[in-house]
N, C-alpha and C positions, 0 to 999 in steps of 0.2 A: 408448146407440144400439142399435137392434135390427138385426142383420145381415139382409140380403136372402137370403144363403146362407152356410152354414158347414159345414165338415167338419173332419177331423182336421188338415188342412194349410192350408186356404184359408178366408178370410172376405171376403165381398163386402158393401159398403155402397152402397146406392142413394141418390145425392144429389150435391150440389155439393161438391167437395173443399174449397172455401173455408170451408164450414160444418163439415165433418167432421174435417178435419186437426187443428184445435186440441184435439179430444177424444181423440186417439190418443196412446199411449205412444211414446217414441222407438224407432226401428228401426235395423237394421244397414245396410240398403241401400234406397235409393229407386231404382227402375229404371222409367223411364216414357218414353212417346212422346206428348207433348202435341200439341194441334192446331198446324198450321203457319201459320195466318193467310193462307191462299191462296184464301179464298172457296170452299172445298169444302163439300159438303153434309153437315153433321153434325146434321141434324134441327133440334133446338131451339137448338143452339149457334151463335152468331154468329162465323163463322170469318174475320173481317176482321183486318187488321194491328193496328188500334186495339184490338179486343177481345182479341187475343193479348197485347198489351202489358199490358193491365189484368190478365189472367190471370197472366202472368209475375210482375208486381210483387206480386201477392197470394199466390202459391203457392210460387214457387221459394225465396225467403228462408226460409219456414217449413220447407220440406223440408231445406234446408242446415243449419238450426239443430237439427233434430230427427232427423237421421240421421248415422250414422258416415261414410257416403259416399253421393253422389248420382251417378247415371249417366243422362243424358238425351239422347235423339236429337231433333234439332230441324230437320233439313234445312238447306240452305245459305241460302235466300232471306232469312229473318228471324233469322239467327244473331246479328246485331248487337244485337238487342233484349234478349238475356239478360245477366245479371250476368257479370262476368269469371270464367271457370272457373279451377280450379287447373291444369288441363291439358285438351288436346283429344285424344281417341282417335279412331279411324276404323274404320268397317266398310268394307272394300274388296271390290268385286265387279268384276273386270276385264272381264267381258262387257259391262258398261254397261247402265243402265236409264234411258231417256229422254234428253233433250238439255237443255243449258244454253247460255248465251251463248258459252261457250268450247269446246263440243263435247259428247261423250257423258259422262253422269254415271256415274262408276265408283267412287264412295265416298260415305259418309254420315258426318257428324260425330257424335261422341259426347262431349258436354260432361261433365266430371267435376269434382266437388268432394270434398275429403277425401283421406286418404292411400291410396296404392296398397294393395290388400288383401294382395297377396303380400309386399310389403316390410314392411308392418305386422306380418305373421305370421312374419317372419324367413325367408321362403321365396325370397328373391332377386328379381331383376328379370325382367319379361316384356315382350314387344313391346307397343307402344302402338297396335297395329292388330289387327283381326280380319279375316282374308281368307277369305271363303266366298261362293260363288254362291248366290243365294237359291233357285233352282229353282222348281218348281211350288208355288203357294200356294192355300190355301182362303181366300176373301175374307171369309167369315163376315158378309156383308152390311155390311161396314165399308169406308169410302173409303180407308183406309191401313193395312191389316193388316201385321204384321211376321211373317216366316217363323219358325216355332218352332225349327228347328235353329240358325238364326243367333242367335235371342234367348237360347237356352240358353247359347251360347258367350259372349255379352255378359254374361249373369248370372254365369257362372263367372269372368269377368274381374274382377268386383267382389265376389265372395263365395267364400271358401275354406273355410267351415265350414258343415256341415249344420244347425248350431244357429242360423244367421242367420235373421232375419225380414226379408222383402222387402216393400216397399210400392210400389204403383203407383196414384198419385192420378188418373191418366187411363187407367183400365183398358181401355176399349174392349171388345173381344170376349174379353178374358181371357188373352191369350198369356203375359203375365208370370206370372200365377198358375199356368197350366198348366206353364210351364217350371220354376217353383219346385217344384211338386209332383213333377214328373218327377225333379228333382234332390234330393229329400228335404228341402226347405226349407219352412218355413211362410211364408204370404204374406197380405197384405191388399190388396184392390182397392177403389177408389172410382170410381163411374161415374154420371154424371148421366142417361144415357139408359137407361130400364128395359129396352128391347129388348136392349141389349148385356149388361145384368146377367143376363138370362135365357139368352142365348147362352153367356156365360161359365159360368153355373151348370150348364148342360147339358154343356159340355165337361169341367168338373171332376168331374161325377158319373159319367162314363163309367169303367168298370172299366179298359179299355185306352184311354189318351188318344189322341185323333186329332191329326194335324198341323194 
């Protein structure tokens, strides 16, 4: 497979992760934010609940099998479509973003598979939540960008070694890869939309990485 972009830390593949994942070597951490099945505008992607279920069934088991651990943010609406995780973590933001049937949304689930990175390294236990307000974000022309400072904390919750390789099969605008590069880790991103591959490549090629 020919990378769309590659540097000393990051490799980007442009294509459908269902086609590309089988050709990759096992990784230490999968950290990703898949489509939510909420009928959002993802260009060529069909963001229906039915399409999300097909994507989950095809991709998540492969990630679990080929990574030491998997961390996945999925939102609350379609969380029931995912395989049973080993545990649920949470990103907590007490200011609240948007509303749900029971009030203001002040947290996002992080589904995890595999052993806790800190316990596996003999470093003791850590909280199963990350509390940080997202603050101002650059949307990178993406319907659901994740704030880089938060994503770095999530990555560090699942990776304790700079030798880890991090994979994001739903790369979007490249926040996982930027976070990994900032934290001294190598990463692989897969993205079906070429415009997001280009945005991610531009972010990664900057000498001083932007939020």
